[in-house]
C-alpha positions in Angstrom: 166.3 12.4 18.6 169.1 12.0 21.3 169.8 15.9 21.1 166.1 16.5 21.5 165.9 14.4 24.7 168.8 16.1 26.2 167.2 19.6 25.4 163.9 18.5 27.0 166.0 17.4 30.4 167.6 20.7 30.5 164.3 22.7 29.8 162.7 20.4 32.9 165.3 21.2 35.2 165.4 24.8 34.7 161.6 24.9 35.3 162.1 22.8 38.3 164.5 25.4 39.4 161.9 28.2 38.7 159.2 26.4 40.3 161.1 26.0 43.3 161.8 29.7 43.4 158.3 30.8 42.8 157.3 29.1 46.0 160.0 30.4 48.0 159.0 33.8 46.6 155.5 33.0 47.7 156.7 31.9 51.1 158.4 35.1 51.6 155.3 37.0 51.8 155.4 36.8 55.4 158.3 38.4 57.3 159.8 37.8 60.9 160.0 40.4 63.5 157.1 42.7 64.8 155.3 44.6 62.2 155.2 48.6 62.1 152.9 50.4 64.4 152.5 54.3 64.1 153.9 55.6 67.5 151.4 57.3 69.5 151.8 60.6 71.6 149.3 62.5 73.3 148.7 66.0 71.6 146.0 67.5 73.7 143.5 69.7 72.6 145.4 72.6 71.3 148.9 74.3 71.1 147.9 77.2 73.5 146.6 77.4 76.9 143.7 79.3 76.1 140.7 78.4 78.1 138.0 79.0 75.3 139.8 79.1 72.0 138.1 80.4 69.1 137.3 78.4 66.0 140.3 78.4 63.4 139.4 80.5 60.3 141.5 78.0 58.3 140.2 75.5 56.4 140.2 72.2 58.3 143.3 70.2 57.5 144.3 72.1 54.2 146.9 74.8 53.8 147.9 75.8 50.0 151.1 74.3 49.2 152.3 77.5 47.8 151.2 79.3 51.1 153.9 82.0 50.6 151.6 83.7 47.8 149.4 84.5 50.7 151.9 87.4 51.3 150.4 88.6 47.8 153.8 89.8 46.2 155.2 88.9 42.8 158.7 90.1 43.6 158.7 87.6 46.7 157.5 84.8 44.7 160.1 85.1 42.1 162.6 85.2 45.0 161.2 82.0 46.4 161.0 80.4 43.0 164.8 81.0 42.6 165.6 79.5 46.1 163.5 76.4 45.5 165.4 75.8 42.1 168.8 76.8 42.9 169.4 76.7 46.8 172.4 74.3 47.3 171.2 72.7 50.4 168.1 71.9 48.6 169.8 70.2 45.6 171.9 68.2 48.1 168.7 67.0 49.8 167.4 66.1 46.2 170.5 63.9 45.3 170.1 62.3 48.9 166.6 61.1 48.0 167.6 60.0 44.7 170.3 58.0 46.3 168.0 56.5 48.8 165.5 55.6 46.1 168.1 53.7 44.2 169.2 52.1 47.3 165.5 50.8 47.7 165.5 49.4 44.0 168.8 47.8 44.3 167.7 45.9 47.4 164.5 44.9 45.8 166.5 43.1 43.2 167.3 40.3 45.6 163.6 39.3 45.3 164.5 37.7 42.2 166.9 35.1 40.6 170.5 36.2 39.4 171.3 35.0 35.9 175.0 35.3 34.9 176.5 34.2 31.5 179.9 32.9 31.5 182.8 31.7 29.4 186.1 30.6 30.3 189.1 29.3 28.5 191.9 27.2 29.7 195.3 26.0 28.3 196.8 23.5 30.9 199.4 20.9 31.3 199.1 18.5 33.8 201.9 16.2 33.1 202.1 12.8 31.6 201.1 11.0 34.9 198.2 13.4 35.9 197.0 13.8 32.5 193.3 13.6 32.2 191.3 11.8 30.0 190.3 14.6 28.0 193.9 14.4 26.5 193.8 11.5 24.0 197.5 11.9 23.0 199.6 10.5 25.6 202.7 12.1 24.3 201.5 15.7 24.8 200.1 16.3 28.3 198.9 19.8 27.5 195.3 20.4 26.7 192.7 23.1 26.2 189.3 23.6 27.7 186.4 25.7 26.8 183.4 26.3 29.1 180.4 28.4 28.7 176.9 28.5 30.0 174.3 30.1 32.3 174.2 30.1 36.2 171.0 30.9 37.7 171.2 31.8 41.6 168.3 32.5 44.1 168.2 33.3 47.6 164.7 32.6 48.5 163.2 35.2 51.1 161.5 32.4 53.3 161.6 34.3 56.5 161.3 37.8 55.0 164.6 39.1 55.8 165.1 40.8 52.6 161.5 42.2 53.0 162.6 43.8 56.3 165.6 45.0 54.6 163.5 46.6 51.8 160.9 48.2 54.2 163.7 49.9 56.3 165.2 51.3 53.1 162.0 52.3 51.9 161.2 54.1 55.3 164.7 55.9 54.9 163.8 56.9 51.4 160.2 58.3 52.6 162.2 60.1 55.7 164.6 61.6 53.1 161.7 63.0 51.2 160.0 64.5 54.1 163.3 66.0 54.9 163.6 67.5 51.6 160.1 68.8 52.0 161.1 70.4 55.5 164.1 72.1 54.2 162.3 73.4 51.3 159.7 74.9 53.9 162.5 76.2 56.1 164.5 77.7 53.1 161.3 79.6 52.0 160.5 80.7 55.8 164.2 81.9 56.1 163.8 83.7 52.7 160.9 85.5 53.7 162.2 86.5 57.0 165.3 87.9 55.3 163.1 89.7 52.8 161.1 91.5 55.5 164.3 92.2 57.3 166.0 93.8 54.4 162.8 95.7 53.4 162.5 97.0 57.0 166.2 97.8 57.2 165.8 99.6 53.9 163.3 101.9 55.3 165.3 102.3 58.7 168.5 103.2 56.8 166.2 106.1 55.1 164.6 107.1 58.4 168.0 106.9 60.2 169.5 109.2 57.8 166.8 111.8 58.4 167.7 111.4 62.1 171.3 111.9 61.7 170.5 115.0 59.5 168.3 116.5 62.2 170.8 115.6 64.9 173.5 117.4 62.8 171.1 120.4 62.7 170.6 120.3 66.4 174.1 120.1 67.2 174.9 123.2 64.6 172.2 125.2 66.4 173.6 124.3 69.9 177.1 125.2 68.6 176.1 128.7 67.8 174.0 129.0 71.0 177.3 128.1 73.0 179.4 130.6 70.9 176.9 133.2 72.1 176.8 132.1 75.6 173.1 131.0 75.7 173.9 127.4 76.4 176.4 125.4 78.7 179.0 123.1 77.6 176.8 120.2 79.1 174.1 121.1 76.6 176.6 121.2 74.0 178.1 117.8 74.8 174.7 116.2 75.0 174.0 117.3 71.3 177.5 116.1 70.3 176.6 112.7 71.8 173.2 112.4 70.3 174.7 113.1 67.0 177.5 110.6 67.4 175.1 108.2 68.5 172.8 108.5 65.4 175.9 108.1 63.3 176.7 104.9 65.0 173.2 103.8 64.7 173.1 104.5 61.0 176.3 102.2 60.5 174.6 99.3 62.4 171.8 99.5 60.3 173.5 99.6 57.0 175.7 96.7 58.1 172.6 94.6 59.0 171.1 95.7 55.7 174.1 94.7 53.6 174.5 91.4 55.5 170.6 90.6 55.1 170.9 91.3 51.2 174.1 88.7 51.1 171.9 86.1 53.0 169.0 86.5 50.3 171.5 86.1 47.7 173.0 82.7 49.4 169.4 81.5 49.8 168.7 82.0 46.1 171.6 80.2 45.1 173.4 83.4 44.0 176.6 85.0 44.5 176.6 87.8 47.4 177.3 90.4 45.0 174.0 89.5 42.9 171.3 92.3 42.6 168.1 90.9 43.0 164.6 92.8 43.2 163.9 93.0 46.9 160.0 94.3 47.6 159.5 96.9 49.9 157.8 96.7 53.3 154.6 98.4 52.6 154.4 96.1 49.4 154.2 92.9 51.2 150.8 92.0 52.6 150.2 90.4 56.2 147.9 87.2 55.3 144.4 87.7 56.1 142.5 85.2 58.5 145.3 84.1 60.4 144.1 81.5 62.9 143.8 82.5 66.8 143.3 78.6 67.5 144.8 75.6 65.7 143.9 71.9 66.5 146.5 70.1 67.6 146.0 67.4 65.2 147.4 69.7 62.5 150.9 69.0 63.8 150.9 65.5 62.3 151.3 67.0 58.8 154.7 68.5 59.6 157.4 66.9 57.6 159.9 66.7 60.3 157.4 64.5 62.3 156.7 62.4 59.3 160.4 62.0 58.7 160.8 60.9 62.5 157.6 58.6 62.0 159.5 56.8 59.0 162.8 56.3 60.9 161.1 54.8 63.6 159.5 52.1 60.8 163.0 51.8 59.4 164.6 50.8 62.9 161.4 48.5 63.6 162.1 46.5 60.4 165.8 46.2 61.5 164.7 43.9 64.2 163.0 41.6 61.8 166.4 41.4 59.7 168.5 40.8 62.9 165.8 37.9 63.9 165.9 36.6 60.5 169.5 36.2 60.3 169.3 34.1 63.4 167.4 31.5 61.3 168.5 28.9 58.4 169.7 30.5 55.4 168.9 28.9 52.0 170.1 29.3 48.6 169.4 27.8 45.1 171.7 27.8 42.2 171.6 26.0 38.9 174.4 25.9 36.2 173.7 24.7 32.5 176.1 24.9 29.6 178.9 23.2 27.6 182.3 22.4 28.2 184.6 21.1 25.5 188.4 21.0 24.3 187.8 22.8 21.2 185.6 26.0 20.8 183.8 24.6 17.8 182.7 21.5 20.1 180.7 23.6 22.5 177.6 23.2 20.5 177.7 19.5 20.7 175.0 18.0 22.9 177.4 15.3 24.2 179.7 18.0 25.9 176.6 19.6 27.8 177.2 20.0 31.5 174.6 21.0 34.1 174.2 21.0 38.1 171.4 22.0 40.5 172.6 23.2 44.2 170.5 23.4 47.2 172.4 25.0 50.1 171.1 25.2 53.8 173.1 27.0 56.5 172.3 27.6 60.1 174.6 29.4 62.5 175.2 27.2 65.7 177.5 29.5 67.4 178.6 33.0 66.7 179.9 33.9 70.2 176.8 36.1 70.8 177.0 38.3 67.9 173.7 37.5 66.6 171.9 38.2 69.8 173.8 41.3 70.2 172.7 42.5 67.0 169.0 41.7 67.8 169.3 43.7 71.2 171.1 46.6 69.2 168.1 46.6 66.8 165.6 47.0 69.8 167.7 49.7 71.2 167.6 51.3 67.9 163.9 51.3 67.6 163.7 52.8 71.3 166.0 55.6 70.4 163.8 56.1 67.2 160.8 56.4 69.4 162.4 58.7 71.8 163.6 61.0 69.0 160.1 61.1 67.8 158.7 62.2 70.9 161.6 65.0 71.0 160.4 66.1 67.7 156.7 66.0 68.5 157.4 68.1 71.5 159.7 70.7 69.7 156.9 71.0 67.0 154.3 71.8 69.6 156.6 74.4 71.2 157.1 76.0 67.6 153.4 76.2 67.0 152.8 77.5 70.6 155.5 80.2 70.3 154.2 81.2 66.8 150.6 81.4 67.9 151.6 83.6 70.9 153.9 85.8 68.9 151.7 86.6 66.0 149.0 87.4 68.7 151.2 89.8 70.4 152.8 91.1 67.1 149.4 92.3 66.1 148.9 94.3 69.2 152.3 95.8 69.0 151.8 96.8 65.3 148.8 98.4 66.1 150.3 100.3 69.0 153.4 101.5 67.1 150.8 102.7 64.2 148.8 104.7 66.9 152.1 105.9 68.3 153.5 107.1 64.8 149.9 108.7 64.1 149.8 110.6 67.4 153.6 111.7 66.9 153.0 113.0 63.3 149.9 115.1 64.8 152.4 116.4 67.3 154.7 117.4 64.5 152.3 118.9 62.4 151.0 121.1 65.3 154.5 122.1 66.5 155.3 122.8 62.8 152.4 125.5 62.8 153.4 126.7 66.0 157.0 127.2 64.7 155.6 128.9 61.6 153.6 131.3 63.7 156.7 131.9 65.9 155.4 130.1 69.0 157.7 127.4 69.1 161.6 127.4 68.7 163.7 125.3 66.2 164.7 122.8 68.7 161.4 122.0 69.9 160.5 121.6 66.1 163.8 119.3 65.6 162.8 117.3 68.8 159.4 116.6 67.5 160.6 115.5 64.1 163.0 113.1 66.0 160.2 111.8 67.9 158.0 111.2 64.8 160.8 109.4 63.1 161.5 107.4 65.9 158.0 106.1 66.1 158.2 105.5 62.1 161.3 103.4 63.1 159.5 101.4 65.7 156.3 100.8 63.4 158.8 99.5 60.5 160.4 97.0 62.9 157.0 95.8 64.3 155.8 95.3 60.7 159.0 93.3 59.7 158.8 91.2 63.2 155.1 90.4 62.4 155.8 89.2 58.8 158.8 87.2 60.2 156.7 85.4 62.8 153.5 84.9 60.5 156.3 83.0 58.1 157.1 81.0 61.1 153.7 80.1 61.8 153.3 78.6 58.5 156.5 76.7 59.0 155.6 75.5 62.5 152.5 74.2 61.0 154.4 72.1 58.3 154.2 74.5 55.3 151.1 73.8 53.0 149.5 70.5 52.0 146.5 69.7 49.9 143.4 67.6 51.0 144.8 64.3 49.3 148.1 64.7 51.5 145.9 63.5 54.5 145.7 60.0 53.2 
């Protein structure tokens, strides 16, 4: 009967502690400090200075998350899949996100009581004079003590300090998630740009080799004429300069090509010596229905802006943490167990021990430390707001630059295509004249070089158009679905 009464008392003490903890937990639903409010920044009507912008041809607020497939090239899709899976920078960002998630979970654990099981065994000799009453043998002052029990500790988040800490860590976690998304978009954009560059350079190498061959023929022709006295030394020197310049141009193009291939391999997480299938420039389609006007509201979907918003949220929560640390700190603890001189006696109810503790601490003087930390948190919030403003302005510039770029790139490409067509017509007519004996070989070779140079210009314009198109998607934040708007 005595044992049952003792157990009932222990249960009541434990229930009292749990009830106190539950009440404290309920009180912690509110938190000190300012609540987060989304920062505001005037975006204007559109990104560009067009007076009468045309309506966007893209669906409102929706861009396919796999936006790169609009280039309609399976080889390009495969390279992007490799990069998203194996790019080391993306892997680092993924690990940082996992670390941030675990830090949030770890801090959330402080919302709950901590329970610790413990056992201690002591062998001690206090001397005959100071021998405690536990030692019944006066001639022997040495004794053993075995203690086992459970300790329940709880720090109630009455003022919401831990809630603000979790809010700050959660915001940092979200910021890491958006930074990962931004990095993925950046890697994809850089890969598309590099593929466009490599594809264009590959064609330029072929065309430049033809130009070198023609310049060599011109030089050989001028050498024969000079030997027979039909051209001056100046004419021969000019041809020698043209030939040398074309060789140098070929070396520059080949160097740029090899370096761009190395970059593609690295972006895909491969060694520079890897052999990946890179699509040709003409097999990559320019996405249809690119917008000539984009509402400025679309910029809110950019991951770097969302990441900056989360850092504002994190900094705002730190103010609440600083304020909460200036308030009383309360902790609860309870110990229940048994202590005996022999291990076999621990189960005896007569050896049960227990304690309940309530601690309340209030900092009276700390040399201005707490006030300084609060001021530092407020300055940190202002810095986050200023950084957010800078990110928004940079994003506005990115979109505006990309909009202007693709608008002019289209015109340039069309002009280069017309120029190539015209030069090809000139070459065809010159070839007929040469075949009929009405045009000289230098005239024909000059027409061939003009045509090949116009072809080079068209290839470069196409590569730039593809690169700037990818940059437009990046400036708009990559891709997103309708569900991501909420």
